[in-house]
Backbone as JSON, one array per atom type, in Angstrom:
{
  "sequence": "MAIEGVLQTLQRVATVVDRLEALTEDLKDFRASTTSRVERIDEQLANVRERLTRLEALREADRSQLQADIARFKAEVERLELRQVRQLPDSG",
  "N": [[31.64, 80.82, 71.75], [33.01, 79.0, 73.1], [35.28, 78.52, 71.44], [36.82, 80.8, 71.57], [37.57, 80.56, 74.29], [39.15, 78.5, 74.17], [40.92, 79.35, 72.55], [41.87, 81.54, 74.14], [43.12, 80.01, 75.98], [44.97, 78.69, 74.39], [46.59, 80.79, 73.89], [47.72, 81.67, 76.36], [48.96, 79.31, 76.97], [50.97, 79.4, 75.06], [52.21, 81.77, 75.68], [53.25, 81.15, 78.16], [54.98, 79.17, 77.42], [56.79, 80.86, 75.69], [57.84, 82.27, 77.71], [59.09, 80.21, 79.49], [61.03, 79.23, 77.55], [62.56, 81.79, 77.27], [63.44, 81.92, 79.92], [64.95, 79.36, 80.07], [67.0, 80.02, 78.22], [68.14, 82.18, 79.48], [69.15, 80.73, 81.76], [70.88, 79.04, 80.72], [72.78, 80.79, 79.83], [73.46, 81.97, 82.52], [74.56, 79.45, 83.55], [76.76, 78.96, 81.83], [78.34, 81.29, 82.29], [78.59, 81.09, 85.06], [80.06, 78.46, 85.24], [82.39, 79.34, 83.84], [83.45, 81.2, 85.57], [83.76, 79.68, 87.65], [85.8, 77.72, 86.74], [88.01, 79.77, 86.38], [88.42, 80.33, 89.0], [89.34, 78.07, 90.0], [91.7, 77.69, 88.57], [93.01, 80.02, 89.71], [93.21, 78.93, 92.35], [94.66, 76.71, 92.03], [97.1, 78.09, 91.19], [97.63, 79.61, 93.53], [98.14, 77.48, 95.48], [100.36, 76.51, 94.38], [102.12, 78.64, 94.51], [102.21, 78.79, 97.32], [103.3, 76.22, 97.9], [105.89, 76.71, 96.86], [106.7, 78.97, 98.44], [106.73, 77.71, 101.03], [109.0, 75.69, 100.53], [111.14, 77.7, 99.98], [111.2, 78.81, 102.53], [111.65, 76.79, 104.11], [114.36, 76.47, 103.21], [115.48, 78.76, 103.74], [115.27, 78.66, 106.68], [117.02, 76.41, 107.07], [119.49, 77.46, 106.14], [119.82, 79.68, 107.88], [120.02, 78.1, 110.37], [122.47, 76.84, 109.75], [124.24, 79.11, 109.63], [124.03, 80.07, 112.32], [125.19, 78.0, 113.7], [127.67, 77.89, 112.63], [128.51, 80.62, 113.64], [128.18, 79.92, 116.48], [130.42, 78.08, 116.38], [132.67, 79.66, 115.78], [132.51, 81.43, 117.96], [133.21, 79.62, 119.96], [135.78, 79.06, 119.28], [136.96, 81.49, 119.46], [136.87, 81.97, 122.07], [138.25, 80.02, 123.23], [140.67, 80.57, 122.47], [141.09, 82.89, 123.75], [141.15, 81.98, 126.38], [143.5, 80.55, 126.1], [145.53, 82.49, 126.15], [145.33, 83.87, 128.33], [147.29, 84.57, 131.26], [148.92, 82.29, 133.33], [147.69, 81.99, 136.5], [148.97, 80.86, 138.79]],
  "CA": [[32.33, 81.23, 72.79], [33.87, 77.74, 73.6], [36.31, 78.59, 70.72], [37.36, 81.95, 72.4], [38.12, 80.05, 75.45], [40.19, 77.62, 73.69], [42.19, 80.2, 71.76], [42.61, 82.01, 75.06], [44.01, 79.02, 76.57], [46.11, 78.36, 73.77], [47.48, 81.98, 73.9], [48.35, 81.54, 77.55], [50.07, 78.36, 76.97], [51.93, 79.94, 74.06], [52.92, 82.84, 76.45], [54.24, 80.49, 79.18], [56.03, 78.41, 76.57], [57.83, 81.76, 75.36], [58.69, 82.63, 78.96], [59.99, 79.15, 79.55], [62.02, 79.33, 76.57], [63.4, 82.82, 77.73], [63.98, 81.45, 81.06], [65.8, 78.52, 79.7], [68.13, 80.7, 77.57], [68.88, 82.77, 80.67], [69.68, 79.74, 82.63], [71.98, 78.59, 79.9], [73.78, 81.94, 80.04], [74.01, 81.9, 83.62], [75.33, 78.24, 83.71], [78.02, 79.11, 81.11], [78.88, 82.15, 83.32], [79.13, 80.31, 86.3], [81.26, 77.55, 84.86], [83.51, 80.02, 83.4], [83.96, 81.64, 86.7], [84.4, 78.42, 88.61], [87.16, 77.37, 86.11], [88.81, 80.68, 86.83], [88.62, 80.25, 90.5], [90.04, 76.59, 90.1], [93.09, 78.1, 88.29], [93.58, 80.81, 90.79], [93.47, 78.4, 93.55], [96.03, 76.02, 91.76], [98.25, 78.99, 91.44], [97.9, 79.93, 95.0], [98.67, 76.31, 95.86], [101.85, 76.39, 93.66], [102.98, 79.55, 95.24], [102.32, 78.28, 98.67], [104.41, 75.18, 97.88], [107.13, 77.38, 96.55], [107.07, 79.6, 99.68], [107.26, 76.81, 101.95], [110.27, 75.28, 100.28], [111.84, 78.72, 100.37], [110.99, 79.07, 103.96], [112.57, 75.66, 104.63], [115.85, 76.52, 102.72], [116.13, 79.72, 104.56], [115.59, 77.93, 107.89], [118.25, 75.47, 107.16], [120.53, 78.33, 106.09], [119.9, 80.31, 109.15], [120.61, 77.13, 111.37], [123.88, 76.6, 109.34], [124.74, 80.29, 109.95], [123.82, 79.9, 113.68], [126.04, 76.84, 113.95], [129.11, 78.53, 112.31], [128.68, 81.58, 114.58], [128.7, 79.3, 117.62], [131.6, 77.51, 116.44], [133.56, 80.94, 115.72], [132.51, 81.91, 119.3], [133.72, 78.92, 120.71], [137.23, 79.16, 119.11], [137.57, 82.94, 120.08], [136.73, 81.74, 123.74], [139.41, 78.89, 123.56], [142.05, 81.43, 122.05], [141.3, 83.77, 124.95], [141.55, 81.19, 127.61], [144.82, 80.18, 126.05], [146.13, 83.86, 126.02], [145.29, 84.25, 129.57], [148.34, 84.34, 131.95], [148.7, 81.45, 134.45], [147.69, 82.73, 137.81], [149.38, 79.84, 139.64]],
  "C": [[33.36, 80.1, 73.42], [35.12, 78.06, 72.65], [37.12, 79.66, 71.2], [38.13, 81.27, 73.45], [39.23, 79.11, 75.12], [41.33, 78.48, 73.14], [42.91, 81.04, 72.9], [43.48, 81.24, 75.88], [45.22, 78.95, 75.98], [47.29, 79.72, 73.87], [48.34, 82.01, 75.11], [49.28, 80.47, 77.47], [51.42, 78.79, 75.86], [52.83, 80.96, 75.03], [53.69, 82.14, 77.51], [55.34, 79.68, 78.37], [57.3, 79.42, 76.32], [58.67, 82.17, 76.64], [59.49, 81.47, 79.36], [61.23, 79.14, 78.79], [63.0, 80.61, 76.92], [64.24, 82.31, 79.1], [65.07, 80.32, 80.91], [67.09, 78.99, 79.08], [68.83, 81.59, 78.76], [69.55, 81.9, 81.5], [70.82, 79.14, 82.0], [73.3, 79.57, 80.09], [74.43, 81.84, 81.45], [74.97, 80.68, 83.98], [76.73, 78.61, 83.08], [78.88, 80.07, 81.94], [79.52, 81.5, 84.46], [80.32, 79.2, 86.31], [82.42, 78.11, 84.49], [84.26, 80.46, 84.75], [84.61, 80.61, 87.68], [85.88, 77.9, 88.12], [88.22, 78.4, 86.56], [89.32, 80.66, 88.43], [89.55, 78.99, 90.76], [91.35, 77.04, 89.64], [93.74, 79.05, 89.16], [94.0, 80.15, 91.93], [94.69, 77.32, 93.34], [97.15, 76.98, 91.9], [98.56, 79.23, 92.9], [98.7, 78.87, 95.71], [100.29, 76.28, 95.48], [102.7, 77.4, 94.4], [103.17, 79.22, 96.63], [103.48, 77.19, 98.95], [105.85, 75.87, 97.67], [107.72, 78.25, 97.85], [107.62, 78.84, 100.79], [108.56, 76.26, 101.83], [111.45, 76.53, 100.46], [112.12, 78.97, 101.75], [112.01, 78.17, 104.66], [114.18, 75.89, 104.37], [116.38, 77.7, 103.6], [116.2, 79.3, 106.03], [116.85, 77.23, 108.04], [119.64, 76.4, 107.03], [120.92, 79.07, 107.18], [120.46, 79.25, 110.12], [122.16, 76.91, 111.07], [124.75, 77.83, 109.78], [124.97, 80.36, 111.52], [125.16, 78.93, 114.15], [127.6, 77.33, 113.77], [129.42, 79.66, 113.3], [129.14, 80.99, 115.89], [130.13, 78.82, 117.67], [132.66, 78.59, 116.49], [133.6, 81.37, 117.23], [133.27, 81.13, 120.35], [135.29, 78.97, 120.67], [137.74, 80.43, 119.7], [137.55, 82.56, 121.7], [138.01, 80.8, 124.12], [140.64, 79.83, 123.32], [142.12, 82.32, 123.18], [141.69, 83.16, 126.11], [143.01, 80.82, 127.47], [145.85, 81.31, 126.24], [146.21, 84.27, 127.48], [146.56, 83.84, 130.4], [148.09, 83.16, 133.07], [148.72, 82.13, 135.76], [148.09, 81.77, 138.95], [150.75, 79.86, 140.0]]
}
């Protein structure tokens, strides 16, 4: 009877070892999958950062162009106003 108890204990230990091996393999697969996903997310984040940097540069260029256009428009308005003032007859 003692041998049966030892054999049952060994069987239980073997079962536990098999389960641990299966869990270890599942954990390795999960780790590989997670690592792959994290790497993809890192790449996507880097791409988003690059796009953001380009968009900020474009926004700044657009802002500068708009400011230059506004300055030219103001200068043109001032020239037209001066021309109109010169063309007014003297009221004196």
